[in-house]
N, C-alpha and C positions, 0 to 999 in steps of 0.2 A: 450592383455590390460591388464595393471598391475593393482593388487589387492591392496589395503590398509587396513590396519587393525586400531582403536583405542580402547582403555578402557577408557569409561567414566564411572562415577558415577552408570550409569543405568544399566552399563553391557560392551560387547565389539560390535564393531559396523565393518562390512565387508563394504568399500565404493570401488571406481572403480576410472576410469579415465574421464576427461573431452574434451573439444577441446583445451585447454590450455596446452601446455607440462609443468610438474610439478606441475600441481596443482590435489590435491585429490578433487572426488565429493562422496559425502554421501548422499543419495536420499531416500526421502519418509520415514524418521524417525517417528515415532508415538509420540507424544508428550502430549498427553492426548487421553481421550476418554469421550464419553457422549452421553446419551440417548436422544431423542427429547425433545426439550424445557427442557433440564437440563443444570446446569452450569458444567463446565470442569472439569475432575478430572485427575491431573496430574499423568503420568507417571512417577515413580520412579523406574522400575526395571525390567528386562526379563532375562530370561534364555536361555543359550548359546550364538551364534552369531547373533545378528542380519544383515538381508541381507537388507543391505542399498545402493542396487545397481540400486534399479528403482525407478521412482517416485510413490508416493501414490495415491489414488483416490482425485478426486476434490469433492468438496460438489456440491450435486444435484442443478442443477440449468434447465432454461427451454431449453437451447442448447443441453441438454442430450436426448430432446425428439422431436427435430424437426430438419430439415436439415439447417444450418446455410446459407449453399451456395444459398440456395432459399430464403432467407428471403428479406424483401424489403430494407433491409438495409445492405450491406454482407461487408461493406468498414473493420469494424474490422478483421472480419473472415478472408477475404483475406491477410491481413495485418500481424495478428499473429497469426493465427490457422490454415491455408489451409494445407492441407495435413497431417496434425497432429491428432495423435488417442489418445482421453481421456477418462478415466474409470471413473463413479461417484458412490458415495456413502454419506449415512449418516454418515458412519463410516470413517472421511475425515482430522482429527485432524492431519496432518504430515507436516513435515518443511523438509528443505535441506542445507545443509552444504558445501561448497567449502571452500578449505583452500590450502595453500602452501604445497605441499607435504611432505616437511621436518619439517613441524610445528610440535613443542610438548610441553608438559607441561611445563610452565614457562618461555617461548617466549612472552607471554602477548601483542599478536597482536590486534590491533583495529577490531571492528567488525562492517559491516553493516547487519542491520536487515529490511530487507525490505516486505511491505504489500503493496497487489497488489491493485490495482483498479477493478472497474467495475459496478460502482453505487450501490454497496453493494448487488447486485443480480447475479453477472457470475463473471466469470476467476478462475485464479488458481496460484500459485506458480512457475509454469513450462511451459507457456507459450512460443513461439520462443524467445521473446526479455529477457526474465528472464533464459532461458537457460544458464547457464555457463556465468555470469557475470566475467568480468577482472580484479577486484579488486584484486584477491588472489596475480595476477602477479604484482602487485603493496604495497603487505603485507599489505592488508587487506582482513579478512575473511567475507566472503558473507552469510547471510541466507537469505532465502524466505521462504513463508509460506503459509498453506490451512486456511481457518476459514469457518465459518458457513456463509451462504448466503440467501438474500432473506427471506421466511417466514421461514426457519428452522434456521435462527441466528437472526430474529429482530420480531418475531413475540410477541404481548403485550396482557395478557388477566389476567381478575382478579382471575380465578380459579389458573394461574401460581405465582400470585403475593402473595393469600393466602398459597400454596404450599411452597415457596420458601423465601418469606419474600420481593421479590422484583419480575420485570419480565423485558424482553426485554433486548435489549444488548448481547446475548450469543454470537454473532460474535466477538463482542469487548472482551469478556471474554475470548474466545480463543485467543485473540492476545496475551492478558496478560499472558495467561498461557504459550503460546510459547515464550514470553518473558523470562518467569522465567525458562524454561526450558531449554534455552539457558544461562542464567545465572549461573545457576546449574552448566550445562555441559561443558560449552565453554573451560575452562582450557583444557580439554584431546583433544580438537582441535590446542590448542596451542594459545587460545583467551585469553581475558582480559574481567572479565565480569564486571568491572567498565570502561570500553571504549566501551560500546556499542552507536551507534550512530541509532535512528531508522529513516526509511525513508518511504516515500509511497508519489503513484502518484494519482490523483482524489477521488475517496473513500477511498482510500490508503493514502492519504494527510489527508483526513476528518478524517480519524482514528486516524494518528500520533497525529493531532490537539485535540482529546479528550483524548488520554494517555497523551499529555502535560497540560491537565486540570484537569485530574482524580486525586482524593486523593490515589486511590489504587496504581498508578503507580508512586509515589514520588520516587525518587532517583534511579528509576531501569534503566537510562540510561544517558549518558553524552553529547548528541548532537540530534538534530532532523534536519531532510532535510524534505520540502512539496513542492509538485510540482502540480499546478494545480489544488489547493482545500482547502490550507493553511490559517490562516488567521480567523480575526472575519468578519463575514458577512453574507451574503447570503448561502455561504453552510456551514456556523458553527450552523446555526438556531435549537435549537431543543425545542420540548414539552414534555411535563409530560407524563410518562407512560401511566395515567389515560385517557390522552384526545386523543389515540390512540384504546383503550376497541373498541368504535364502530365499526370501520375498521374492526378488528380482529374479533369480532364477526359476522360482515357482511359476513367474509370468511370461519368462522365455517358453518353459516347457507347455505351460496351456496356450500359448501361439504358436506351437509345433514348429519352434525353431532351433535348432542342434547348434547354432553357432552364432557369433556376434554379426557376420555378415548379413546373415540372413535376416536376423532381428532387425539390421538397420533397414534392410529392405522391402521390409512387411509394410502392408497397406497400414497406413495409420488408424484408420478405423478397428482393425484387427488388433493392434498393440493397444488401443483403448480397452477395446471389448476384454483381452487377455488379463489386463491389469486391473479390471473392473472385477473380475469373475475370482482372479486371485484375492482380491481385498474381499469380498463377499464370505471366502471360505476361511479366512483369518480369523483363529478364536479371539485375538487380542482386538480392542475396539479402539477407534482413532485412527488418524490421517496416516494413509499409506503411501505418500509424497510429500517428504517434509525434508529439511535442512539437516546434514550431517555433518558430524567431525570428520573432515577430509583431511586433516594436516595441512592446509593452506588458507581456505579463506575463513575454515572455524577451525580452531587448533585445540580447544578444551571447551569443557561445559560453560554456559552463559555464568553458572555460580561461582565456577572456580575465576574464571576472568575477572568477574565484578568484584568477589573477593579481595584478589588482589589488585583493585585498583586500576585494571588495563583496560576500561572500556574508555569511549571519547568524553573527555571532559569538557560536553558543551552546555548550554541551557538544554531541560526538556519541557516539554509540555506534555502532559500524560493524564488519562482517565478513560472512562468507559460511561455506559449507560446503565440505568437503574432496571431493565429487562432484559441486560443482555445476555448471553448464552451461559455464563454460570459468573452473574454480578457480584457474589461477594468474594469470590477467587480472583474476577478480575480487577475489582475494586482495592482490593489489598494487594497484588501485585504493584499494581499503579504509585500507591502509597507508598509500599515498602521501597520501590525503587527511588520514589523522592527523596524518602530518611535517608537512602544509602547515599545517595548523591551530597545530601547536608552532611553525614557524619564522615565523610571521605573528604571533606573541604572545597566539592567542586563548585562549579556555576549554580545560579538559582534553579529550581524543578518546581513548578508549578501543576499541581495535582487539580482535576473537578471531576465532577460526577453532572449526568445530563441526565434530566427526569422528565421531560416535556412529553404527555399523553398526545401524541399527533391525531390530528381529527381524524377521521375518516372511519375508522376503526376501532376494536379495543384491544389492540396489541400492544398498547404503550408506546415506551421508551425501548423498542426495541433494539437488538444489534443491528448496528450501521444505520439506526434513524438519524443519528447525531450529523451525518455525511450533507444530508439536504441542506443542514445549516451552516456549517463550516465551509461548503463551495459556494454558497448563495445563489443553487439552481432551484429555488422551489417552483417557479415557473413551469419548470419541466414536469412536474409531480402531479397525479392525479387527485392527490389529497384538497380538499378544503381550506386550505392555508388561511389563516386569521391577519389580522393586522398586527395581533400579538406575535404570531409566528415570525413575521416578516422583522420586527423588530429585533426578536432573539436571533435570526439569522445576521442582522445588520451588527448587531452586537458582537457574536461570535466571531464573524469572520473578522471584525475591528482587532480583537483580542488576537487571533490568529497572525494578521498581516503586521500588527505593531511587535509582535515576538520575533517573525520572520526580519523584521529591520532591526531591531535593538538586542533580542534575547529576552526581552522583558515583555507581556501584554500588555500593560496597563498603559492606558493612555488617556486624554482628556473625554470626558463624558461617560467612563465606565465605571460602574463600581470597582473598588480596589480589591485586587487580586494579589494575595500574599503569597509569598515562596513557604515552601515547605520547609521546614527548619527547625532546631531545636527550640522546643517550648513553643511551636507553631504549628499543631497538626490539623487544623481546619481544612476544609479545601473548598473551591468554587463550587456552589449547587447552582446550575445554568436550568432552566425550563419552568417548570408549573409555577412558580412562585418567584418573586423577587431575586434577579440574579445576586447573590450574597455568599460571603463565606459561611461554613457552616459544618455540622458534623454528619456522618453518615450511621445510621441504625445497620449493621451487618447483619441482626436478625432479621429485619424489615426484608433485606435483600434477599436472605436465604428465603423467605418465604414466598415473596414474589417468584424464586424459580421454582419453587415445588409446585406453586400453583399453574405456573404456565407448562413446567411439565407434565402435570395432571391433565392439561388441556390440549398436549400435542403442539404446542407453539415453540419455533424455534430452538 
């Protein structure tokens, strides 16, 4: 096993190999530190050589305290985490970098910076489908990150607002801190700080959306890729932090904590259990650990920000899957976002729909299924992938890395992908048939959703 050494502004890093020949992996790099419900403090220096050969701890989440294999819905465990071992901590602000082994300062390679999904309550940056993206073999540096989740990442309390001037969005500030660390250090890995494309899926796409809308992230990235959660609509709605105080105060009560000091000192499992109980008791459906309008990271609603043209004016790659959580809604959000960019005269936006019926079961093109293909990590999966799947993954990862390089996914040997613009409303259909520009039947997507719901799928 080869060892790699890189000298960053923070200090020296020791890396190792991954499954791709000629790619160096730097795992578990601490980018920031933070106490419970404190905003992250960036890491700018360490002594000696940092050992970046193993992944860092994941943020505590409910799966740290229960057997996922015995849960009522083990689908995603079986798909992405089965037989894997994860360690958990509140000290979880780590990122991972994969780069061509010969890359050096001055090469100015583009960067794909990935934010994982998981409903803002679960996941990490090194599950099976993220473990060694194929992108560096195509000339693009890969970065994945951990950030704080659930009540650790999104609690909102008036005491915290009094302490820091605002409250909530701790997980989003972690993402911003990771992005800043990459901007400050990526040149040492051969990267270009001015050519970073931020990318996310599901809650990760919702996070990317908020970065695209936040005044704090302006100018920090050159493009955005959003899968199954991007756009303005159902999954971009936020309320003011104050509107969530009652819920979080109920969490404190259920945890038997009379003040913030006691809540901060409480065993993390008890925090999670109290949050879980408060969530179960709440009549409103939906997520209870989410971004809020805090007056700093998020200053107003997504709809108002976009209507004013105050979002990041960068190229967008945006889409969803045919058997997604709510396929017609997510597809419409993606397409409407691309249309908005065109109406406002912004850079090109490219929209897709992924409909590959993954082999191995009858779940179809389920929520997150496209990730195996974008990342090129099919060999980590249990599914009996065919040569068709491998060709599709190569095609999709080529579109993605082309987009990171130029803001345009098109390239030699790929079917042409037209941007969404006035008079051009077709999207790229990727999956079952030949990759092509085509229309999408919303009624069919609705029927798929209703059938999946009836079966209790995803």
